[in-house]
C-alpha positions as a printed Julia matrix, in Angstrom:
399×3 Matrix{Float64}:
  -92.81  -136.4    84.72
  -94.92  -139.26   83.39
  -98.19  -140.47   84.87
  -98.86  -144.2    84.77
 -102.07  -145.58   83.23
 -103.12  -146.93   86.62
 -102.62  -143.56   88.27
 -104.59  -141.79   85.59
 -107.47  -144.28   85.42
 -108.79  -142.08   82.63
 -111.64  -142.87   80.27
 -112.63  -140.22   77.73
 -116.19  -139.85   76.52
 -117.97  -137.12   74.65
 -119.31  -135.77   77.94
 -116.92  -136.62   80.77
 -113.32  -137.65   81.32
 -113.1   -139.89   84.36
 -110.32  -139.86   86.91
 -110.7   -141.55   90.27
 -109.92  -138.34   92.18
 -109.52  -134.77   90.88
 -108.11  -131.92   92.96
 -108.63  -128.34   91.77
 -106.47  -125.71   93.51
 -107.64  -122.25   92.5
 -107.74  -118.66   93.61
 -110.8   -117.26   95.34
 -112.56  -118.73   98.35
 -113.31  -122.45   98.29
 -116.1   -122.48  100.87
 -118.02  -119.62   99.26
 -117.67  -121.09   95.76
 -118.57  -124.6    96.89
 -121.71  -123.37   98.66
 -122.83  -121.49   95.57
 -121.68  -123.73   92.71
 -121.47  -127.34   93.92
 -125.28  -127.66   93.71
 -124.91  -126.84   89.98
 -122.45  -129.7    89.36
 -123.03  -131.25   85.94
 -124.49  -128.07   84.49
 -122.68  -126.8    81.4
 -120.96  -123.49   82.2
 -121.7   -120.14   80.58
 -119.61  -116.98   80.53
 -118.46  -115.23   83.67
 -116.04  -116.01   86.51
 -118.03  -119.1    87.6
 -117.31  -120.88   84.33
 -113.97  -122.35   85.44
 -115.21  -124.29   88.45
 -118.46  -125.23   86.68
 -116.46  -126.53   83.71
 -114.34  -128.71   86.01
 -117.43  -130.03   87.8
 -119.02  -130.74   84.42
 -116.03  -132.54   82.87
 -115.2   -134.56   86.0
 -118.78  -135.27   87.07
 -118.01  -138.98   87.53
 -114.87  -138.38   89.66
 -114.36  -137.71   93.35
 -113.74  -133.97   93.31
 -112.03  -131.66   95.79
 -111.71  -127.87   95.56
 -108.99  -126.11   97.55
 -108.08  -122.45   97.91
 -106.53  -120.06  100.4
 -108.02  -117.67  102.91
 -107.06  -115.43  105.84
 -108.45  -117.67  108.61
 -106.08  -119.0   111.27
 -107.3   -122.58  110.76
 -108.24  -124.55  107.69
 -111.95  -124.77  106.91
 -113.8   -127.69  105.36
 -117.03  -128.01  103.42
 -119.0   -131.27  103.31
 -116.31  -133.6   104.64
 -113.47  -132.18  102.61
 -115.12  -131.66   99.2
 -113.85  -128.09   99.49
 -111.02  -126.93  101.74
 -109.59  -123.52  102.53
 -106.06  -123.19  103.88
 -104.85  -120.12  105.77
 -102.0   -118.65  103.77
 -102.95  -114.97  103.92
 -102.46  -113.38  107.36
 -104.52  -110.27  108.05
 -102.41  -108.97  110.93
  -99.35  -109.7   113.04
  -95.62  -109.66  112.35
  -94.01  -110.67  109.09
  -92.47  -113.71  110.77
  -95.89  -114.81  112.05
  -97.3   -114.39  108.56
  -94.57  -116.54  107.05
  -95.2   -119.19  109.7
  -98.91  -119.21  108.86
  -98.13  -119.61  105.16
  -95.78  -122.53  105.76
  -98.25  -124.18  108.14
 -101.0   -123.85  105.53
  -98.79  -125.32  102.82
  -97.88  -128.26  105.07
 -101.56  -128.93  105.82
 -102.33  -128.72  102.09
  -99.49  -131.14  101.27
 -100.43  -133.69  103.93
 -104.13  -133.57  103.06
 -103.39  -134.0    99.36
 -100.95  -136.89   99.89
 -103.49  -138.71  102.05
 -106.29  -138.15   99.53
 -104.08  -139.22   96.57
 -105.62  -137.44   93.55
 -104.86  -138.85   90.11
 -105.28  -135.43   88.46
 -104.33  -132.02   89.86
 -105.56  -128.77   88.3
 -103.56  -125.79   89.53
 -105.25  -122.45   88.94
 -103.19  -120.79   91.64
  -99.63  -119.54   91.38
  -96.58  -119.03   93.58
  -95.8   -121.36   96.51
  -99.12  -123.2    96.42
  -98.87  -123.81   92.68
  -95.32  -125.13   93.13
  -96.44  -127.33   96.03
  -99.25  -128.72   93.88
  -96.73  -129.61   91.14
  -94.37  -131.36   93.58
  -97.3   -133.33   95.01
  -98.3   -134.38   91.5
  -94.74  -135.62   90.91
  -94.79  -137.63   94.14
  -98.19  -139.11   93.38
  -97.41  -139.64   89.68
 -100.6   -137.72   88.92
 -101.36  -135.74   85.8
 -100.77  -132.01   86.36
 -102.48  -129.17   84.46
 -101.54  -125.52   85.06
 -104.33  -122.97   84.49
 -103.09  -119.43   83.8
 -105.53  -116.51   83.93
 -103.29  -113.63   85.09
 -100.13  -111.86   83.99
  -97.25  -113.84   85.49
  -94.6   -111.23   84.66
  -95.77  -108.84   87.4
  -95.0   -111.3    90.21
  -91.91  -110.97   92.39
  -88.72  -112.52   91.03
  -89.07  -115.49   93.41
  -92.68  -116.18   92.37
  -91.83  -115.66   88.7
  -89.17  -118.37   88.91
  -91.68  -120.68   90.63
  -94.35  -120.04   88.01
  -91.92  -120.58   85.15
  -90.82  -123.92   86.62
  -94.42  -125.02   87.16
  -95.37  -124.1    83.58
  -92.39  -125.93   82.11
  -93.04  -129.1    84.13
  -96.8   -129.29   83.64
  -98.3   -131.9    81.34
 -100.46  -129.13   79.85
 -100.96  -125.39   80.37
 -104.35  -123.83   79.64
 -103.94  -120.1    78.98
 -106.6   -117.41   78.72
 -106.02  -115.56   75.49
 -103.12  -114.73   73.14
 -101.35  -112.33   75.53
 -100.76  -115.09   78.09
  -99.95  -117.6    75.35
  -97.12  -115.37   74.09
  -95.94  -114.76   77.66
  -95.73  -118.48   78.44
  -93.78  -119.09   75.22
  -91.25  -116.44   76.27
  -90.96  -118.19   79.65
  -89.84  -121.35   77.86
  -93.06  -123.35   77.92
  -93.19  -125.76   74.97
  -95.78  -124.82   72.36
  -97.36  -128.27   72.23
  -98.26  -127.97   75.93
 -100.06  -124.65   75.51
 -103.82  -124.79   75.05
 -105.32  -121.34   74.48
 -108.96  -120.55   75.04
 -110.8   -117.34   74.31
 -114.32  -118.16   75.46
 -116.55  -118.1    72.39
 -120.21  -118.94   72.96
 -122.59  -118.91   70.0
 -125.56  -118.2    72.28
 -124.31  -114.67   72.87
 -124.51  -113.9    69.17
 -128.27  -113.67   69.62
 -127.86  -110.83   72.11
 -125.9   -108.49   69.86
 -127.37  -105.11   69.09
 -129.02  -104.37   65.79
 -127.74  -101.3    63.9
 -130.83   -99.33   64.95
 -130.25  -100.22   68.61
 -126.63   -99.13   68.31
 -127.52   -95.71   66.94
 -130.01   -95.26   69.75
 -127.24   -95.85   72.28
 -125.48   -92.71   71.03
 -128.11   -90.78   73.01
 -127.87   -92.75   76.24
 -124.39   -91.94   77.55
 -124.06   -94.91   79.95
 -120.49   -95.85   80.84
 -120.33   -99.21   82.61
 -117.67  -100.81   84.79
 -118.17  -104.54   85.38
 -115.8   -106.5    87.59
 -114.1   -106.59   90.96
 -114.43  -103.36   92.94
 -110.75  -103.01   93.83
 -108.48   -99.98   93.84
 -105.91  -101.48   91.48
 -108.7   -102.35   89.05
 -108.96   -98.58   88.58
 -112.47   -97.97   89.93
 -111.49   -94.75   91.71
 -109.57   -93.57   88.64
 -112.75   -94.07   86.62
 -114.81   -92.14   89.16
 -112.4    -89.2    89.0
 -112.26   -89.34   85.21
 -116.05   -89.34   84.97
 -116.26   -86.28   87.23
 -113.73   -84.52   85.0
 -115.62   -85.4    81.81
 -119.23   -85.14   83.01
 -119.83   -81.36   82.59
 -123.49   -80.49   81.93
 -124.48   -83.59   79.95
 -126.7    -86.36   81.27
 -124.02   -89.07   80.99
 -124.27   -91.83   83.61
 -121.61   -93.99   85.28
 -122.59   -97.46   86.5
 -120.46   -99.85   88.57
 -121.45  -103.53   88.72
 -119.56  -105.99   90.89
 -118.3   -106.64   94.38
 -114.97  -106.4    96.13
 -113.02  -105.15   99.12
 -113.33  -101.46   98.13
 -117.03  -101.33   97.36
 -117.9    -99.46  100.59
 -115.26   -96.81   99.88
 -116.53   -96.48   96.32
 -120.11   -95.99   97.51
 -118.94   -93.29   99.96
 -116.99   -91.41   97.3
 -119.84   -91.7    94.8
 -122.3    -90.34   97.38
 -119.95   -87.4    98.08
 -119.62   -86.53   94.38
 -121.4    -83.51   92.94
 -122.55   -85.89   90.19
 -123.9    -88.49   92.64
 -127.34   -88.48   90.98
 -125.66   -89.82   87.82
 -123.47   -92.47   89.5
 -124.79   -95.92   90.46
 -123.02   -98.69   92.37
 -125.18  -101.76   91.77
 -123.11  -104.4    93.56
 -122.91  -107.97   92.21
 -125.47  -108.9    89.54
 -126.61  -112.22   88.05
 -124.63  -112.76   84.87
 -127.68  -112.55   82.6
 -128.62  -109.18   84.12
 -125.05  -107.97   83.74
 -125.1   -108.84   80.05
 -128.26  -106.76   79.77
 -126.43  -103.76   81.18
 -123.53  -104.4    78.8
 -125.9   -104.48   75.86
 -127.5   -101.12   76.69
 -124.25   -99.34   77.66
 -122.54   -96.84   75.42
 -119.19   -98.36   76.36
 -117.61  -100.69   78.87
 -114.67   -99.12   80.7
 -111.85  -101.35   81.97
 -109.61   -98.9    83.88
 -107.17  -101.5    85.28
 -103.97  -100.02   86.68
 -100.67  -101.28   85.28
  -99.75  -102.73   88.69
 -102.56  -105.3    88.46
 -101.57  -108.66   86.86
 -104.39  -108.68   84.31
 -104.17  -111.66   81.99
 -107.46  -111.47   80.11
 -110.19  -108.97   80.92
 -113.49  -110.85   80.8
 -115.65  -107.72   80.85
 -113.86  -106.38   77.75
 -114.31  -109.71   76.0
 -117.99  -110.0    76.9
 -118.57  -106.38   75.9
 -117.44  -107.11   72.36
 -119.49  -110.3    72.35
 -122.63  -108.2    72.82
 -121.42  -105.51   70.39
 -120.48  -102.74   72.83
 -117.23  -100.73   72.46
 -114.51  -100.87   75.12
 -112.41   -98.09   76.66
 -109.2    -99.71   77.94
 -105.62   -98.87   78.99
 -102.93   -99.51   76.41
 -100.93  -102.25   78.13
 -100.83  -105.98   78.79
 -103.68  -108.02   77.29
 -105.9   -105.11   76.26
 -104.27  -104.3    72.86
 -104.79  -107.95   71.87
 -108.54  -107.4    72.11
 -109.26  -103.67   71.75
 -108.21  -101.9    68.56
 -108.06   -98.13   68.96
 -110.71   -96.27   66.93
 -111.98   -99.59   65.52
 -113.89  -101.36   68.33
 -112.99   -99.09   71.23
 -110.58   -96.48   72.52
 -107.2    -96.98   74.2
 -105.66   -94.51   76.65
 -102.37   -94.13   78.51
 -102.3    -96.5    81.53
 -102.72   -95.0    85.02
 -103.68   -91.59   83.61
 -106.96   -90.21   84.94
 -106.62   -87.29   82.54
 -106.26   -89.59   79.51
 -109.21   -91.72   80.65
 -111.34   -88.59   81.09
 -110.44   -87.49   77.57
 -111.5    -90.87   76.16
 -114.86   -90.6    77.94
 -115.28   -87.05   76.69
 -114.45   -87.94   73.07
 -116.92   -90.81   72.96
 -119.63   -88.8    74.7
 -119.3    -85.84   72.31
 -118.97   -87.7    69.0
 -122.08   -89.77   68.09
 -120.63   -90.68   64.69
 -117.52   -92.13   66.31
 -119.68   -94.12   68.71
 -121.69   -95.67   65.87
 -118.46   -96.54   64.05
 -117.01   -98.18   67.17
 -120.24  -100.11   67.74
 -120.04  -101.48   64.21
 -116.44  -102.52   64.89
 -117.39  -104.08   68.22
 -120.07  -106.17   66.5
 -117.54  -107.38   63.94
 -115.11  -108.29   66.72
 -117.89  -110.03   68.61
 -118.78  -112.15   65.59
 -115.14  -113.18   65.28
 -114.95  -114.07   68.98
 -117.91  -116.45   68.72
 -116.13  -118.47   66.05
 -113.3   -120.19   68.02
 -114.05  -123.84   68.68
 -111.83  -123.89   71.76
 -113.6   -122.79   74.93
 -112.24  -123.39   78.42
 -114.52  -126.42   78.66
 -113.16  -128.02   75.48
 -109.56  -127.14   76.36
 -109.96  -128.74   79.8
 -111.21  -131.94   78.19
 -108.28  -131.88   75.77
 -105.7   -131.29   78.52
 -107.11  -134.04   80.72
 -107.49  -136.7    78.0
């Protein structure tokens, strides 16, 4: 697949790379993200889940830009005359046949709308049928195609795995989040020269790291923090149970920060707990405020279940960037980042008992905590060194 110079219409500068039209197909909800982030177009991104769309808006500031994603509505939704579009591929009720029909109808609408708009660059941050459709459209339009991989592709169904492997192999470039996904894409047959790995290093965060005195003070605080989507397969209820098992008579606190489909259930279970006065569900926080919580926490806990296709846990990464240890399951991307007894603790995946033991060990051993905080600071310093952020990798892939 080769894009012609006329189709690309690409001019690289130190700030922007210009294509006539850029289409970004990504997970999430297009209308919600467009409402919140389009007004920030041109602003350089920082850490957090917003960085990917903000980076694209920043790099392609001079291009016509369209964001597309999928949602459960029965009809497609538009934002500002098609700058963002949401296609209904996820049925919430009805028969399986009706759900399949909705998915196909959404894909057809996506294909027709894209062909009529004629983008010269397609960014695909979504997998499965929509990612494959985006690739085929790029072939038809002779557009440049970049595949963005943020999640574990190996956990998909066999049919989706085959689709994702084909998309990765055919893409002009594949931007992968971290070494775990890089190695996975290599095993899937993606050529090494196409793979552009980013690990999100931002020098500004180095200023927020704890001093040694601050770290030793944290040994007295006993704040375990979860930061991320409030979803069952992200392990939030496992963490709640583990905390109850490890809490005993100490003054340890458990704090959840984030939003998601299971937040109401989590609030109900936390309120029903005998330790409810030591459990807080804060909901979504501004990223700067979240980093403040990370800095003052004893440890960040990332209790993701093995069934979730985690590709790179941002909260674990950001925790080390601010010098806070991580408690994580020993599977997938986590061992690439967390080294047991060096900058955090690993535990057996899906085991509430093992997670509770990790909480208990860290809570009862101040010397271990100080040692892990020292290791987390060292890891954080190393993570701020890479020159390749998502922003720079996107520029490189699009040039």
